C-alpha positions in Angstrom: 80.9 84.9 120.8 78.7 86.1 123.6 76.2 88.5 122.0 75.7 90.2 125.4 79.1 91.8 124.9 77.9 93.7 121.8 76.6 97.0 123.1 75.5 98.2 119.7 75.4 96.9 116.2 73.7 99.4 113.9 74.2 101.2 110.7 75.3 104.8 111.3 76.2 107.6 108.9 79.5 109.4 109.3 77.5 112.3 110.7 75.9 110.1 113.4 79.3 108.9 114.5 81.3 112.1 114.4 78.6 114.5 115.8 77.4 112.5 118.8 79.8 114.1 121.3 82.1 111.1 121.6 85.9 111.1 121.5 87.5 108.6 119.2 91.0 107.4 120.0 93.4 105.2 117.9 95.2 103.1 120.5 98.8 104.1 120.7 100.0 100.6 119.8 97.9 100.5 116.6 99.7 100.7 113.3 100.4 104.1 111.7 98.4 105.8 109.0 99.1 103.8 105.9 96.6 104.7 103.2 98.2 105.8 99.9 96.9 107.5 96.7 95.2 104.4 95.4 93.1 104.3 98.5 92.3 108.0 98.4 91.4 107.8 94.7 89.0 104.9 95.3 87.3 106.7 98.2 87.1 109.9 96.2 85.5 108.1 93.3 82.9 106.7 95.6 82.2 110.1 97.0 81.8 111.7 93.6 79.4 108.9 92.5 77.4 109.5 95.7 77.3 113.2 94.9 76.1 112.6 91.4 73.5 109.8 92.1 72.4 111.0 95.5 72.7 107.5 96.9 74.2 106.1 100.0 77.5 104.1 100.1 78.6 101.5 102.7 82.1 102.0 104.1 82.2 98.6 105.9 82.4 98.0 109.6 83.9 100.1 112.3 84.7 98.3 115.6 84.8 100.5 118.7 85.8 99.7 122.2 83.8 101.6 124.9 86.3 103.0 127.4 83.7 105.0 129.3 83.2 108.8 129.6 82.3 109.0 125.9 85.7 107.8 124.9 86.0 105.0 122.3 89.0 103.2 121.0 89.0 102.5 117.3 89.9 98.8 116.9 89.1 98.6 113.2 88.4 101.4 110.8 91.0 104.0 111.8 92.3 104.4 108.2 88.9 105.3 106.8 87.9 107.4 109.9 91.2 109.4 109.7 90.8 109.9 105.9 87.2 111.2 106.3 88.5 113.7 108.9 91.1 114.8 106.5 88.5 115.4 103.8 86.6 117.5 106.3 89.7 119.6 106.8 90.1 119.9 103.1 86.6 121.3 102.7 87.2 123.7 105.5 90.4 124.8 103.8 88.5 125.7 100.7 86.1 127.8 102.9 89.0 129.6 104.4 90.2 130.4 100.9 86.8 132.0 100.1 87.0 134.0 103.3 90.5 135.2 102.4 89.2 136.4 99.0 86.3 138.3 100.8 83.6 136.0 99.4 80.7 135.9 101.8 83.2 136.5 104.5 80.9 136.6 107.5 78.7 133.6 106.3 81.7 131.5 105.4 83.5 132.3 108.7 80.4 131.1 110.5 80.3 128.0 108.4 84.0 127.2 109.2 83.3 127.5 112.9 80.2 125.3 112.7 81.9 122.6 110.6 85.0 122.6 112.8 82.7 122.1 115.8 80.7 119.3 114.1 83.6 117.4 112.4 86.9 118.4 114.1 86.3 119.4 117.7 85.4 122.1 120.2 87.5 125.3 120.4 88.9 126.2 123.8 88.0 129.7 124.9 91.4 130.3 126.6 93.9 128.7 124.2 91.7 129.1 121.1 92.9 125.6 120.0 90.6 122.8 119.1 90.0 119.8 121.4 89.9 117.1 118.8 87.2 114.5 118.3 89.9 112.2 116.9 93.2 111.2 118.4 95.7 109.2 116.4 98.3 106.7 117.6 101.5 107.8 119.3 103.5 108.3 116.0 100.8 110.3 114.2 98.8 112.3 116.7 101.3 115.1 117.3 101.4 115.9 113.6 97.7 115.6 113.2 96.9 117.9 116.1 99.7 120.4 115.6 99.8 120.6 111.8 96.6 119.4 110.2 94.1 120.8 112.7 95.9 124.2 112.6 96.1 124.1 108.8 99.8 124.6 109.1 102.3 123.4 106.5 105.2 121.4 108.0 108.5 123.1 108.0 110.4 120.3 106.2 108.3 117.5 104.7 111.4 115.4 104.0 112.1 115.1 107.7 108.6 113.8 108.5 108.0 110.1 109.4 106.7 108.1 106.5 103.2 108.0 108.0 103.3 111.7 108.7 104.1 112.3 105.0 101.1 110.2 104.1 98.9 112.3 106.3 100.2 115.4 104.7 99.9 114.0 101.2 96.3 112.9 101.9 95.4 116.4 103.0 97.0 118.0 99.9 95.3 115.3 97.7 91.9 116.1 98.9 92.5 119.9 98.9 93.3 119.5 95.2 90.2 117.4 94.7 88.0 120.0 96.3 89.5 122.7 94.1 88.7 120.6 91.1 85.1 120.6 92.1 84.9 124.4 92.0 83.1 124.4 88.6 80.1 122.7 90.2 80.6 123.3 93.9 82.0 126.8 94.5 80.0 128.6 97.1 80.3 128.3 100.8 76.8 126.9 101.0 77.5 124.2 98.4 80.8 123.2 100.1 79.1 122.9 103.4 76.3 120.8 101.8 78.9 118.6 100.1 80.5 117.8 103.5 77.3 117.4 105.5 75.2 115.6 103.0 77.4 113.8 100.4 80.2 112.8 102.9 78.5 113.0 106.2 75.0 111.7 105.5 75.5 109.2 102.7 78.7 107.4 103.9 77.4 104.6 106.1 79.2 102.4 108.6 78.2 99.2 110.4 79.2 100.4 113.8 80.0 97.6 116.3 80.6 98.6 119.9 82.0 96.2 122.5 82.9 96.3 126.1 86.3 94.6 126.3 89.5 94.1 124.2 89.1 90.4 123.6 85.7 90.7 122.0 86.8 93.6 120.0 89.7 91.7 118.5 87.5 88.6 117.9 85.1 90.8 115.9 88.0 92.4 114.1 89.3 89.0 113.1 85.9 87.9 111.8 85.0 91.0 109.9 88.4 92.1 108.7 89.0 91.8 104.9 92.4 93.5 104.5 94.2 90.2 103.9 95.5 87.4 106.1 99.2 88.4 106.0 98.6 91.9 107.5 95.6 91.0 109.6 97.2 88.2 111.6 100.2 90.4 112.4 98.1 93.4 113.3 95.7 91.4 115.4 98.4 89.7 117.4 100.4 92.9 118.0 97.4 94.8 119.2 96.2 92.0 121.4 99.6 91.5 123.0 100.1 95.2 123.6 96.6 95.5 125.1 97.4 92.9 127.7 100.4 94.9 129.1 99.1 98.4 128.4 98.4 99.1 132.1 102.1 99.3 132.7 104.1 101.8 130.6 107.4 100.0 131.3 106.0 96.6 130.3 104.4 98.1 127.2 107.7 99.7 126.3 109.6 96.4 126.8 107.0 94.4 124.7 107.1 97.0 121.9 110.8 96.8 121.8 110.9 93.0 121.7 108.1 92.9 119.1 110.0 95.3 116.8 113.1 93.1 117.2 111.2 90.0 116.1 109.6 91.9 113.1 113.1 93.2 112.1 114.4 89.6 112.2 111.5 88.0 110.2 110.2 90.9 108.1 106.6 92.1 108.4 105.3 90.4 105.2 106.6 87.0 106.3 105.5 87.2 109.9 102.2 85.3 109.7 103.9 82.5 107.8 106.6 82.3 110.5 103.9 82.4 113.2 102.0 79.5 111.5 105.2 77.4 111.3 106.0 78.3 114.9 102.6 77.2 116.2 102.6 74.1 114.0 105.8 73.0 115.6 104.0 72.8 118.9 100.3 72.1 118.3 97.8 70.5 116.0 98.0 71.8 112.4 96.3 75.2 112.0 96.0 77.4 109.0 96.6 81.2 108.7 93.0 82.0 109.4 93.1 80.7 112.9 96.5 82.0 114.1 95.1 84.7 116.3 92.5 82.4 117.8 95.2 79.9 118.7 97.3 82.6 120.4 94.3 83.8 122.4 93.7 80.3 123.9 97.1 80.3 125.6 98.1 84.0 126.0 95.8 85.6 128.6 98.0 87.4 131.1 100.9 89.8 130.9 103.4 87.1 131.9 102.1 85.0 129.0 103.0 87.8 126.6 106.6 87.9 127.8 106.9 84.1 127.6 105.5 84.1 124.0 107.8 86.9 122.8 110.9 85.2 124.3 109.9 82.0 122.5 109.2 83.8 119.2 112.5 85.6 119.3 114.4 82.4 119.9 112.6 80.7 117.1 112.9 83.7 114.7 116.7 83.2 114.4 116.6 79.6 113.5 113.6 80.2 111.2 115.4 82.8 109.1 118.6 80.6 109.1 116.6 77.7 107.7 115.8 79.7 104.6 119.3 81.1 104.2 122.3 78.9 103.6 124.6 81.9 104.0 123.3 82.8 107.5 126.0 83.1 110.1 124.0 80.6 112.2 125.7 77.8 110.2 129.2 79.1 111.1 130.6 78.1 107.7 129.8 74.4 108.2 129.9 73.4 104.5 127.7 70.3 105.0 125.0 72.3 106.7 125.2 75.1 104.2 124.8 72.6 101.3 121.8 70.9 103.0 120.0 74.2 103.7 120.7 75.3 100.2 119.2 72.2 98.7 116.0 72.5 100.7 115.7 76.1 99.6 116.4 75.1 96.0 113.5 72.5 96.2 111.1 75.2 97.1 109.6 73.3 100.0 108.8 74.8 103.4 106.6 72.2 105.0 109.5 70.8 106.9 110.3 74.0 108.7 108.2 73.4 111.9 109.9 70.1 112.4 113.3 71.6 111.9 112.5 74.5 114.2 111.5 72.3 117.1 114.2 69.6 116.4 116.9 72.2 116.4 115.9 72.9 120.0 115.9 69.4 121.3 118.3 67.3 119.1 122.1 67.2 119.4 123.9 69.0 116.6 125.1 65.8 114.9 121.6 64.3 114.9 120.1 67.6 113.6 122.5 67.5 110.7 121.5 63.9 110.0 117.8 64.9 110.1 118.6 67.7 107.6 120.3 65.2 105.3 117.3 62.9 105.5 114.8 65.7 104.8 116.8 66.6 101.7 116.4 63.0 100.5 112.7 62.9 101.4 112.1 66.3 99.7 114.0 65.5 96.6 112.2 62.2 96.1 108.8 63.5 97.1 108.7 67.0 95.7 111.4 67.4 93.1 111.1 64.1 91.3 107.7 62.8 92.5 105.7 66.1 92.5 103.3 64.6 95.1 100.7 66.6 97.0 102.1 69.0 99.6 99.1 69.0 102.0 100.0 65.5 103.1 103.5 66.8 104.0 102.0 69.4 106.2 100.0 66.8 108.2 102.9 64.3 108.6 105.5 66.9 109.5 103.1 68.4 112.0 102.6 65.1 113.8 106.4 64.6 113.9 106.8 68.2 115.3 104.3 67.6 118.1 106.1 64.3 118.9 109.4 66.1 119.3 107.8 69.0 121.2 106.0 66.7 123.7 109.1 64.6 124.1 111.2 67.6 125.3 114.4 66.0 124.3 113.5 62.3 124.8 112.6 61.6 121.2 115.6 60.5 119.1 116.5 60.8 115.5 115.3 57.3 114.5 111.9 57.9 116.1 111.5 61.2 114.2 112.5 59.5 110.9 110.0 56.7 111.5 107.3 59.3 112.1 107.8 60.8 108.6 108.5 57.5 106.9 105.2 57.8 104.8 106.8 60.7 103.0 109.8 58.6 101.8 109.1 57.4 98.3 110.2 53.8 97.7 113.2 53.0 95.5 111.0 51.5 92.8 108.6 54.5 92.7 111.5 56.9 92.8 113.2 55.2 89.8 110.0 55.1 87.8 109.4 58.8 88.4 113.1 59.7 87.7 113.1 57.8 84.4 110.3 60.1 83.1 111.7 63.3 84.7 112.2 66.5 82.7 113.6 69.8 83.7 112.7 72.7 81.5 116.0 74.6 81.4 114.3 77.7 80.2 112.8 78.0 83.7 115.5 79.3 86.1 114.4 77.3 89.1 114.1 74.1 87.1 117.5 74.8 85.5 119.0 75.1 89.0 117.4 71.8 90.1 118.8 70.1 87.0 122.3 71.5 87.7 122.0 70.3 91.3 120.9 66.8 90.1 123.7 66.5 87.5 126.4 67.7 89.9 125.3 65.4 92.7 125.5 62.4 90.2 128.8 63.6 88.9 130.2 63.7 92.5 129.0 60.2 93.0 130.7 59.0 89.8 134.0 60.7 90.9 134.0 58.7 94.2 132.3 61.3 96.4 134.0 64.5 95.1 131.9 67.5 95.9 131.0 70.1 93.3 129.3 73.4 93.9 126.5 73.3 91.3 126.0 77.1 91.6 129.6 78.2 91.2 131.2 75.5 89.0 131.7 76.7 85.4 130.2 73.6 83.8 127.1 74.1 81.6 124.2 71.9 80.8 124.7 70.3 77.4 121.6 69.1 75.6 122.7 66.0 73.7 119.7 66.2 71.5 120.0 70.0 70.8 117.2 72.5 71.6 117.2 73.5 67.9 116.1 70.6 65.8 118.4 70.6 62.7 117.8 68.6 59.5 120.3 66.0 60.6 118.6 65.5 63.9 115.1 65.4 62.3 116.1 62.1 60.7 116.2 60.6 64.1 113.7 62.6 66.1 110.3 63.8 64.9 109.1 67.2 66.0 106.8 65.6 68.6 109.6 63.3 69.9 111.9 66.3 70.1 109.5 68.3 72.3 108.9 65.3 74.6 112.6 64.4 75.1 114.6 67.6 74.8 114.4 68.3 78.6 114.6 64.8 79.9 117.4 64.5 82.5 118.8 61.6 80.4 119.4 64.1 77.6 121.5 66.3 79.8 125.2 66.2 80.6 127.8 68.5 82.0 130.3 70.2 79.7 132.8 73.0 79.8 131.4 76.3 78.4 133.8 76.6 75.4 133.2 73.0 74.3 129.4 73.5 74.6 129.6 76.5 72.4 131.8 74.6 69.8 129.5 71.6 69.4 126.1 73.5 69.7 123.7 71.8 67.3 126.2 69.4 65.7 125.3 65.8 65.0 126.0 63.2 67.7 129.1 61.6 66.3 130.9 65.0 66.4 129.6 65.8 69.9 130.7 62.4 71.2 134.4 63.1 70.3 134.3 66.3 72.4 132.5 64.5 75.3 135.5 62.2 75.6 137.8 65.2 76.2 135.7 66.6 79.1 136.7 66.5 82.7 133.2 65.4 83.8 132.9 61.6 84.3 129.3 61.4 83.2 130.2 63.1 79.9 133.3 61.0 79.2 131.2 57.8 79.7 128.7 58.6 76.9 129.2 56.0 74.2 126.7 55.2 71.4 126.6 54.7 67.7 123.9 57.3 67.5 121.7 59.2 69.9 118.1 58.1 69.8 115.1 57.6 72.1 116.3 54.2 73.1 119.7 55.4 74.1 118.3 58.4 75.9 115.9 56.2 77.9 118.8 53.8 78.7 121.0 56.6 80.0 118.1 58.1 82.1 117.5 54.7 83.7 121.2 54.5 84.6 121.1 58.0 86.1 118.0 56.9 88.1 119.8 54.0 89.7 122.7 56.3 90.7 120.3 58.9 92.0 118.5 56.3 94.1 121.7 55.7 96.0 122.4 59.4 96.5 119.0 60.5 97.9 118.5 57.5 100.2 117.6 56.8 103.8 118.5 53.5 105.4 115.3 52.5 107.3 115.6 49.5 109.5 
């Protein structure tokens, strides 16, 4: 960053900032007031500690953009700044109460006028209204000016915007807190001193003032500590809006499209979506550099519209990739099954590749790619449990290959580019032969059902079962409860190590599962032979022991190897 663009980087008290004759404006595209009682309580605790110990307290940084004529846009710090203004109003409210009770009426009236001038704004001699030192964004400013600055209760709180309700609740919260101080701070002089000295003098900000939007957002990105999920979204929105802010019609259009994208994706998931979107087109980046990556390519208003169009297009497929029931798949049962499997596996690293491939591959090849990714993910993540960071890198390279090819890269080339993620048959079998699924864990239980039903379908010549809706249950051949009869075959340690092995599972009708429960194997086997499930009918052994369990798990591994398989040339 060019330090010449920093006009001022100093520590200032709230008094220094609010009483220097400047006007502070929250840009109309900034987010609404969002602090809640937890935030208010934390701030109030700090203020009370300051009051008791007579020590200063740092409030963090406030980033201001100099717009000229003593006007400054608040790029970062609006929540704290607004809340301190509300505290000022709460103190003045208490002074008004003293005046209404006739307590030091003249002195307190004068204190009110002076504090309003110092912390709130100048009073117009004609309209007798206050010209505020602080202007909030477009959703909040009207309520702040018309209600809070006039100490006027809203007509119907229930009909307020959520952020307006928060402003009103914040005001009432601090009014109540000031009232609670009345035992120690109850005179007009003490109240004024509390505001001027405890709040105004001892709350300190690192004030950073810059001369253009780009540097302001760069600093905001560096200093901000509110969390990556919210920060990336806020930064991008504010930056994009600022690029088109000169035209009200452009800004209106951009805001509308931005809202549409957020409605599709959801605010909390936006930065993850943005990362996947960018990683489908450029070298792998993490969440901390999302905004920086956007700034490198989006510099003019036309870039904003181009980006938003692309984001909106990608948003639909992104959401669909995580939802097998999305109308995007148009009731294609094969696609629904594949999307459901990837969701079940809990992997997302493939999403950038699927997002960009959906744009450039024909539908039949996209379906084949999905099927291949299911095989890769099952081998790599479900059975192998390999490191996911390698997946990110390989999928990213494949995504860039597809993006740069603009439709010229075919399915075989894509599959070859991710071949390193495909676990070999030997390694897969070895991992499968030792695989356990703890059926007390809901996600592991679903993966176990998925595995068993896919194998069952293979045994029944390709018949398809819906693992989620079929009534079959997972039967533990070696039961979860170790009875005396079973203790003669399995020690307690052997029971713990083998109870959740996939070779110890089979599918069984619910009523039959209940009937045999913890019975000995010879009684269970008779019931198995009456089951409709092929894998269960085929269970034959003189007794069920570790050797038999391992043998069955090895057989299942061989079948699984043929199910989740890619034929590489």
